[in-house]
VMD Tcl script that builds the backbone (N, CA, C; Angstrom):
set m [mol new atoms 231]
animate dup $m
set s [atomselect $m all]
$s set {name element resname resid chain x y z} {
  {N N MET 1 A 0.840 -1.176 0.000}
  {CA C MET 1 A 0.000 0.000 0.000}
  {C C MET 1 A 0.890 1.245 0.000}
  {N N ILE 2 A 0.640 2.141 -0.908}
  {CA C ILE 2 A 1.401 3.377 -1.012}
  {C C ILE 2 A 0.590 4.498 -0.371}
  {N N THR 3 A 1.216 5.195 0.563}
  {CA C THR 3 A 0.531 6.326 1.190}
  {C C THR 3 A 1.110 7.613 0.642}
  {N N ALA 4 A 0.242 8.561 0.403}
  {CA C ALA 4 A 0.676 9.843 -0.147}
  {C C ALA 4 A 1.206 10.729 0.968}
  {N N ARG 5 A 2.325 11.346 0.717}
  {CA C ARG 5 A 2.868 12.307 1.673}
  {C C ARG 5 A 2.259 13.662 1.382}
  {N N ARG 6 A 1.956 14.383 2.453}
  {CA C ARG 6 A 1.349 15.712 2.335}
  {C C ARG 6 A 1.733 16.519 3.559}
  {N N PRO 7 A 1.586 17.832 3.489}
  {CA C PRO 7 A 1.888 18.648 4.673}
  {C C PRO 7 A 0.822 18.452 5.747}
  {N N LEU 8 A 1.211 18.612 6.978}
  {CA C LEU 8 A 0.287 18.467 8.104}
  {C C LEU 8 A -0.885 19.440 7.992}
  {N N SER 9 A -0.665 20.577 7.394}
  {CA C SER 9 A -1.734 21.571 7.257}
  {C C SER 9 A -2.875 21.096 6.365}
  {N N ARG 10 A -2.657 20.029 5.579}
  {CA C ARG 10 A -3.700 19.511 4.680}
  {C C ARG 10 A -4.437 18.310 5.241}
  {N N VAL 11 A -4.097 17.900 6.452}
  {CA C VAL 11 A -4.790 16.777 7.094}
  {C C VAL 11 A -6.104 17.302 7.663}
  {N N PRO 12 A -7.229 16.651 7.347}
  {CA C PRO 12 A -8.520 17.146 7.832}
  {C C PRO 12 A -8.656 17.004 9.356}
  {N N VAL 13 A -9.486 17.839 9.932}
  {CA C VAL 13 A -9.752 17.796 11.366}
  {C C VAL 13 A -10.336 16.428 11.721}
  {N N GLY 14 A -9.814 15.833 12.794}
  {CA C GLY 14 A -10.270 14.522 13.237}
  {C C GLY 14 A -9.463 13.368 12.678}
  {N N SER 15 A -8.587 13.634 11.723}
  {CA C SER 15 A -7.782 12.584 11.111}
  {C C SER 15 A -6.401 12.503 11.756}
  {N N SER 16 A -5.796 11.327 11.645}
  {CA C SER 16 A -4.455 11.108 12.166}
  {C C SER 16 A -3.489 10.856 11.032}
  {N N ALA 17 A -2.214 11.116 11.291}
  {CA C ALA 17 A -1.159 10.883 10.310}
  {C C ALA 17 A 0.145 10.643 11.064}
  {N N VAL 18 A 1.126 10.119 10.347}
  {CA C VAL 18 A 2.433 9.848 10.935}
  {C C VAL 18 A 3.448 10.819 10.337}
  {N N VAL 19 A 4.206 11.466 11.195}
  {CA C VAL 19 A 5.225 12.426 10.750}
  {C C VAL 19 A 6.324 11.666 10.014}
  {N N SER 20 A 6.664 12.133 8.819}
  {CA C SER 20 A 7.748 11.499 8.068}
  {C C SER 20 A 8.959 12.415 7.936}
  {N N ARG 21 A 8.741 13.747 7.981}
  {CA C ARG 21 A 9.860 14.687 7.839}
  {C C ARG 21 A 9.451 16.057 8.343}
  {N N VAL 22 A 10.410 16.768 8.928}
  {CA C VAL 22 A 10.180 18.140 9.374}
  {C C VAL 22 A 11.218 19.017 8.686}
  {N N SER 23 A 10.748 20.058 7.987}
  {CA C SER 23 A 11.675 20.932 7.273}
  {C C SER 23 A 11.302 22.387 7.536}
  {N N GLY 24 A 12.228 23.270 7.205}
  {CA C GLY 24 A 12.013 24.695 7.393}
  {C C GLY 24 A 13.258 25.341 7.950}
  {N N ALA 25 A 13.074 26.492 8.579}
  {CA C ALA 25 A 14.199 27.187 9.196}
  {C C ALA 25 A 14.749 26.339 10.344}
  {N N ARG 26 A 16.049 26.365 10.504}
  {CA C ARG 26 A 16.700 25.516 11.498}
  {C C ARG 26 A 16.122 25.704 12.900}
  {N N THR 27 A 15.870 26.944 13.292}
  {CA C THR 27 A 15.355 27.196 14.640}
  {C C THR 27 A 13.939 26.650 14.815}
  {N N VAL 28 A 13.121 26.761 13.774}
  {CA C VAL 28 A 11.747 26.255 13.829}
  {C C VAL 28 A 11.757 24.736 13.873}
  {N N VAL 29 A 12.571 24.108 13.033}
  {CA C VAL 29 A 12.656 22.648 13.006}
  {C C VAL 29 A 13.110 22.126 14.362}
  {N N ARG 30 A 14.113 22.763 14.923}
  {CA C ARG 30 A 14.619 22.339 16.231}
  {C C ARG 30 A 13.523 22.421 17.287}
  {N N ARG 31 A 12.776 23.512 17.299}
  {CA C ARG 31 A 11.700 23.689 18.278}
  {C C ARG 31 A 10.608 22.629 18.098}
  {N N LEU 32 A 10.222 22.353 16.851}
  {CA C LEU 32 A 9.192 21.343 16.597}
  {C C LEU 32 A 9.660 19.955 17.025}
  {N N LEU 33 A 10.913 19.638 16.756}
  {CA C LEU 33 A 11.455 18.341 17.176}
  {C C LEU 33 A 11.480 18.241 18.701}
  {N N GLU 34 A 11.840 19.331 19.372}
  {CA C GLU 34 A 11.852 19.335 20.835}
  {C C GLU 34 A 10.456 19.154 21.425}
  {N N MET 35 A 9.434 19.590 20.690}
  {CA C MET 35 A 8.061 19.448 21.162}
  {C C MET 35 A 7.472 18.077 20.834}
  {N N GLY 36 A 8.257 17.196 20.220}
  {CA C GLY 36 A 7.808 15.831 19.997}
  {C C GLY 36 A 7.396 15.493 18.592}
  {N N LEU 37 A 7.504 16.409 17.654}
  {CA C LEU 37 A 7.112 16.137 16.268}
  {C C LEU 37 A 8.292 15.526 15.508}
  {N N VAL 38 A 8.691 14.345 15.934}
  {CA C VAL 38 A 9.813 13.646 15.306}
  {C C VAL 38 A 9.267 12.613 14.329}
  {N N PRO 39 A 10.039 12.242 13.311}
  {CA C PRO 39 A 9.577 11.231 12.360}
  {C C PRO 39 A 9.161 9.938 13.075}
  {N N GLY 40 A 8.020 9.404 12.633}
  {CA C GLY 40 A 7.478 8.181 13.211}
  {C C GLY 40 A 6.410 8.429 14.259}
  {N N THR 41 A 6.210 9.670 14.652}
  {CA C THR 41 A 5.221 10.019 15.674}
  {C C THR 41 A 3.849 10.208 15.032}
  {N N THR 42 A 2.821 9.655 15.662}
  {CA C THR 42 A 1.452 9.824 15.184}
  {C C THR 42 A 0.877 11.125 15.743}
  {N N VAL 43 A 0.269 11.916 14.876}
  {CA C VAL 43 A -0.382 13.162 15.280}
  {C C VAL 43 A -1.834 13.128 14.810}
  {N N THR 44 A -2.707 13.739 15.599}
  {CA C THR 44 A -4.121 13.851 15.249}
  {C C THR 44 A -4.487 15.325 15.228}
  {N N VAL 45 A -5.096 15.763 14.145}
  {CA C VAL 45 A -5.534 17.156 14.045}
  {C C VAL 45 A -6.826 17.278 14.844}
  {N N GLN 46 A -6.781 18.072 15.917}
  {CA C GLN 46 A -7.931 18.228 16.809}
  {C C GLN 46 A -8.898 19.293 16.305}
  {N N ARG 47 A -8.363 20.456 15.962}
  {CA C ARG 47 A -9.218 21.555 15.486}
  {C C ARG 47 A -8.375 22.640 14.844}
  {N N GLU 48 A -9.064 23.533 14.146}
  {CA C GLU 48 A -8.433 24.690 13.509}
  {C C GLU 48 A -9.143 25.941 13.999}
  {N N ALA 49 A -8.425 27.036 14.037}
  {CA C ALA 49 A -9.043 28.317 14.368}
  {C C ALA 49 A -9.997 28.701 13.238}
  {N N PRO 50 A -10.947 29.589 13.506}
  {CA C PRO 50 A -11.922 29.961 12.472}
  {C C PRO 50 A -11.310 30.404 11.142}
  {N N LEU 51 A -10.193 31.081 11.173}
  {CA C LEU 51 A -9.555 31.512 9.928}
  {C C LEU 51 A -8.461 30.546 9.479}
  {N N GLY 52 A -8.349 29.385 10.154}
  {CA C GLY 52 A -7.406 28.362 9.727}
  {C C GLY 52 A -6.027 28.440 10.359}
  {N N ASP 53 A -5.786 29.427 11.209}
  {CA C ASP 53 A -4.460 29.567 11.800}
  {C C ASP 53 A -4.609 29.998 13.249}
  {N N PRO 54 A -4.142 29.286 14.226}
  {CA C PRO 54 A -3.284 28.105 14.214}
  {C C PRO 54 A -4.076 26.807 14.098}
  {N N VAL 55 A -3.336 25.708 14.054}
  {CA C VAL 55 A -3.895 24.358 13.999}
  {C C VAL 55 A -3.530 23.664 15.307}
  {N N GLU 56 A -4.503 23.020 15.939}
  {CA C GLU 56 A -4.225 22.279 17.172}
  {C C GLU 56 A -4.109 20.805 16.841}
  {N N VAL 57 A -2.993 20.206 17.243}
  {CA C VAL 57 A -2.764 18.780 17.014}
  {C C VAL 57 A -2.532 18.082 18.346}
  {N N ARG 58 A -2.842 16.813 18.375}
  {CA C ARG 58 A -2.586 15.979 19.552}
  {C C ARG 58 A -1.369 15.134 19.221}
  {N N VAL 59 A -0.316 15.289 20.020}
  {CA C VAL 59 A 0.922 14.555 19.790}
  {C C VAL 59 A 1.461 14.083 21.138}
  {N N ARG 60 A 1.791 12.808 21.230}
  {CA C ARG 60 A 2.343 12.230 22.462}
  {C C ARG 60 A 1.515 12.578 23.692}
  {N N ASN 61 A 0.199 12.479 23.553}
  {CA C ASN 61 A -0.760 12.656 24.639}
  {C C ASN 61 A -0.853 14.090 25.180}
  {N N TYR 62 A -0.545 15.089 24.362}
  {CA C TYR 62 A -0.798 16.474 24.753}
  {C C TYR 62 A -1.200 17.278 23.517}
  {N N ALA 63 A -1.860 18.404 23.765}
  {CA C ALA 63 A -2.323 19.268 22.678}
  {C C ALA 63 A -1.255 20.309 22.374}
  {N N LEU 64 A -1.038 20.529 21.095}
  {CA C LEU 64 A -0.024 21.468 20.629}
  {C C LEU 64 A -0.635 22.333 19.536}
  {N N SER 65 A -0.543 23.643 19.676}
  {CA C SER 65 A -1.026 24.564 18.645}
  {C C SER 65 A 0.176 25.097 17.886}
  {N N ILE 66 A 0.122 24.961 16.565}
  {CA C ILE 66 A 1.218 25.450 15.726}
  {C C ILE 66 A 0.651 26.298 14.595}
  {N N ARG 67 A 1.480 27.204 14.112}
  {CA C ARG 67 A 1.072 28.060 12.992}
  {C C ARG 67 A 0.939 27.233 11.724}
  {N N ARG 68 A 0.048 27.652 10.866}
  {CA C ARG 68 A -0.155 26.956 9.591}
  {C C ARG 68 A 1.134 26.963 8.769}
  {N N ALA 69 A 1.893 28.042 8.818}
  {CA C ALA 69 A 3.164 28.110 8.072}
  {C C ALA 69 A 4.133 27.038 8.561}
  {N N ASP 70 A 4.152 26.771 9.862}
  {CA C ASP 70 A 5.015 25.726 10.395}
  {C C ASP 70 A 4.472 24.341 10.032}
  {N N ALA 71 A 3.137 24.204 10.026}
  {CA C ALA 71 A 2.520 22.929 9.668}
  {C C ALA 71 A 2.792 22.562 8.208}
  {N N LEU 72 A 3.023 23.559 7.356}
  {CA C LEU 72 A 3.364 23.288 5.956}
  {C C LEU 72 A 4.723 22.584 5.838}
  {N N GLY 73 A 5.593 22.799 6.803}
  {CA C GLY 73 A 6.920 22.176 6.764}
  {C C GLY 73 A 6.969 20.804 7.394}
  {N N ILE 74 A 5.842 20.320 7.929}
  {CA C ILE 74 A 5.788 18.988 8.535}
  {C C ILE 74 A 5.148 18.050 7.533}
  {N N GLU 75 A 5.930 17.125 7.013}
  {CA C GLU 75 A 5.425 16.176 6.020}
  {C C GLU 75 A 4.929 14.928 6.732}
  {N N VAL 76 A 3.711 14.503 6.400}
  {CA C VAL 76 A 3.102 13.332 7.045}
  {C C VAL 76 A 2.643 12.322 5.998}
  {N N GLU 77 A 2.434 11.119 6.465}
  {CA C GLU 77 A 1.914 10.036 5.613}
  {C C GLU 77 A 0.537 9.645 6.078}
}
mol reanalyze $m
mol bondsrecalc $m
mol representation Tube
mol addrep $m
C-alpha cells in the first residue's frame, strides 16, 4: 500500500497521520522536534481556528497549537 505524503496543514480535522519529515528554518525545526514532532510520531488534528491559523494537534498525549506556516513544513503520511 502506497501512502501519499502531504503537509500536516492539509490533514482534515479529526484525522491522524504519521510524521515522516520536518523541514524549514533551522530554529523552527529544532523547536518542533523538541516538542515531539519527530519522524514516526502519530499526530491527530484536533481543530483549527476559524480563519485556519493556528492548527491544534494531539501529539504524544498532549495538545499542541502550531502556525499553519510551520505545519506546511511537517510532512506526514
